[in-house]
C-alpha positions, 0 to 999 in steps of 0.5 A, a space after each residue: 500500499 503506497 503512501 498518500 500525499 497531502 497538500 496544504 496551501 499556507 501563507 508565507 508567514 506560516 512557512 519556516 524560514 529554511 523552507 522559504 530559503 530552499 524556494 529561493 535557492 531553487 529559483 536561483 538555480 532555475 534562473 541560472 543566476 548561480 550554476 551550482 547547488 553549493 552556490 545557491 545554498 551559500 547565497 541564501 544561507 542554508 546547507 546543501 543537506 537542507 536543500 536536498 531534504 526539502 527541495 522536492 517538497 516545497 514550491 511556490 504556489 504559482 510555479 505549478 498553477 498554469 492551466 489550473 483553476 483556483 476558487 477564492 473567497 472574500 469577505 469585503 465591505 459593501 462599497 460601490 466599486 469595490 467588486 470592480 476594483 477586485 476584478 481589475 486587479 485580477 485582469 491586471 494579472 491576466 487571470 481568467 474569471 470563470 465565475 463570480 458569486 457575490 452575496 447580498 450584503 449583511 451589516 455592510 459586509 458581502 461574501 464573494 466567490 471567484 473562480 479564476 483560470 490561471 493561464 500561461 501569461 497569468 502573472 504571479 498568483 501569490 502576488 495577485 492574492 497579496 494585491 487583492 488582500 491589500 485592497 481597501 475594503 477587502 478583509 479576507 482572501 482565502 484560497 478555497 480550492 485549486 483544480 
């Protein structure tokens, strides 16, 4: 009986520093800014053994997102133009919006659910979500699903 693999989506602030450094070392190797694993690990300040221990187990969310659909949920203020601002941010990152559902606002707050197709020319998904979280009137953005 084979081992099952479970995946988690976590915010960067919840990831241990060593794992973030492994991601950075992988990025350096992929962009050929360094030529060897030793150079990459030296540049980010981790051991080669840490790199090899975790390299196959961590990756940035946007690295494998192309061709997939992500579903985001939001809690946001009931303000004119806020939904338009959210949609513009997604358009700026070239995400393809598949579905939009906004609840009727209660006590000045609305829930929003968006399904977004990630295409070849879609920008960095993590940065897009970060931009959405920073918008005035948006209180929570959560990745509900990734297909």
